[in-house]
N, C-alpha and C positions, 0 to 999 in steps of 0.2 A: 442080356447076347445082342452085341451091338449091329445095327442096319448096314446093309451093302451099302458101298459108294459107287454110284454111278457117274458120279463125275458133273460135271456144271450142264445145266438145261438151257438149251437154246432156242429162240421164238423163230420160225422158218420166216426168212427174207421174206418181205411182198415184193414181187417180179415187177422189175420197170414198168412192162407192157404185158397187162395180160394177154391169155390168148384162149383163142375155142373156149372148154368149158370153166374156166376162170372167170369169164367176164361175169359179170354180176349183176348186169342192167336188163330190163324187162323187152324193152327195144332200144336200137342204134342205128346211128347214119353211117351207112355202107358206101366204102369206094372201091373200085375194082384193083386191080394190081398196077395200071397204070393210071389211079387216083382220081378217073372219073367217078363220078357219083352215079350212085343207084338207089339212092332215096333212103327214109328210115322206114323199118322193118324191125317185125319181134325178132328179138335174140333166134330164137328157133330156125327162125327161114331165115336169118342170116347163117345161119353154122350149117344148114342144111347148101346153102350157097355154094359157101366155100368148101365142103367136103364133094359136091358133085362136081369140083373144079381142082379137085387133089390139094386144095391147098389148105392156109391155116387163117382161120378170121383173130386180127391182132388188134387190140384196143389202142390207139393211138392218142386220142383226146377224151380220159376218163372224166375230167371236169366239164364237157360240153353237155348240151342239154338238146337232144340226146347224147350220148359218147358217142365217139366217131371211131370207128371200125374201117380196118383197110382187110381186102381178102390177097394175100398172097403168102408163098413161102417164106417160113419163118427164119431159115437160114441164109436167104437173100435178105429179109427185113434186118437181118441183123447186120449184115454186110453192109449195106446201104448206110445205119446208124451210124455205125464204127468209122464211116468215110466221112461222113458229116462232120462228126467231131473231131477229127483230123484236119481238116478243110478249117473249121472254128479256129482251130488250136493254131496253126498257120497265117491266119488272117490277125492273129492278135499281135500287137505292138511287141517289139522285142525287148525292146526298153519299158520298163513300167513306168520307169521313173525320170523326170527332166527336170533341169537344175536351171533357175534364172537368177543372177548376180545384180543387185540393187547396190546404190550410194547412198548417205546420208542426205546429201544434197542432191539428189537427182533431179535432172529437170523436168518437169511436167510431160512434155513430147515423151520423152525416154519413158518415164513410168507409165503413161498410156500403150506403149509398145510392148512392153514385158508385159503388162497385163492384157492385151488381146494374147498374146502367145500364151501365157499362162491359160486363159479360159480356151483357147484352142487345145492344148492339152487335157485340161480337164472334160472336154467333151470328147476325148478320145478317149475316156476312163483312164487315164495317167495320171499318178499323183505326181506334182510339183516340189520341188526343194527350193524354197526362197533363203538367199544367202545375203546377208548385207557385210562388208567389211568396213571396220571406221578404220581411216588414216591419219597419222599424225594427230591432231590438236583434237579430231572429233571423237577420240577415245575418251576423250575429260567429258564430253555432253552426248552420251549415249542415247538420252531421252529424244535425240531429233531421230536416231536410227530406228527407235522403237515405235515411234509416230508414224515414220514411215511404211515400215512393216507391216503396222496392226490395221492403215489406212489400204495397204493391196489387200490384206486379208478381209477386211471390208467391202471391199467392191469387186471381189471375187466371190460374195457369199451364196449368189444365186447360182454360182454351179461347183464349188467346194466347200469343204470347211477344213481348218486347223485342227490335226491331229493333237496339238497340245498348244499352249503358250508360247508364243516365239521366247527361245533362251540365248544365253551366250556358250559357243565354243570357244573356253580359252577367252582372252583379254580381247581379240580384234573382230571376232564373227560372231556374228546375231542369226540364227537359223530358223526356219519353220518350215514343216511340211505341210502340203493342202492336200487332202484325198478327194476325188470325185464324189458328187451326192449320186445315190441313186437316179437312174435315168428318168423314174417315173417321179421324180420332186426336184429335177434340175432344172433350169430354164434352158429354152429352145439357142441353140447354137446362134450367136447376134454372126447378124453382117460385118460390123464393126462396133468396137466399144470404144465410147469416149469418158475416161476419168475425169471425175471432178478434180478441181483445182488443187493443189498441195498447199499447206498454208502459207501465208505470207511471211512467215519469217525464217530463215534457211540456216543449217546447221553449217557450224565454224569451217572455212575452208581447209582443205589441206594445207600440210606445212609450206610455204614457199620454199624455192629452189636454194639451194647453197650462194649461188651467184645473188642473186636480190636480198639473200640476209648478210652478204657483206656490206652491202648500200647503207 
């Protein structure tokens, strides 16, 4: 005889914030509803204090030593957390990626300005797309463009890392995307960034205008 099927077995999900009897620590650091510190006390005392006030004991910092708990109504606590989340999302940049355009024969000053912009964007947790377009005779010497883009990636390495090596999109555009490093691994936001000088050799110039070709 076949066994009855009861469907999948699911492990109960751990709540984001433990409260009351779900709290496991022996002693806790307690804050009241206004976040005023009430000190460290045994869990039983903290629970009785919350009960005497007609409120809940909510664990808000479980990894602290000892864990931090707050005395307040759980419904109000959930409302506050939801409001914080919405405000945090509203502060995030609407556009999570910025684009900067370079040229194969970019001036060192312009290179430094673009690098400063890229670092600012990376420090704001935005990705940066670097795009270099080859014009005219530059298409026959793409190694110069690759050199510029690779140098840009190297200069920004303390703030972001290329998702993949630079690659061509079609015959004219060289692209790479730089993603910000985690904040704890990222260099501090600089007051001003100076790029190292570009190599002495320059990429072939753009094709001259038609009027100059005729002479």
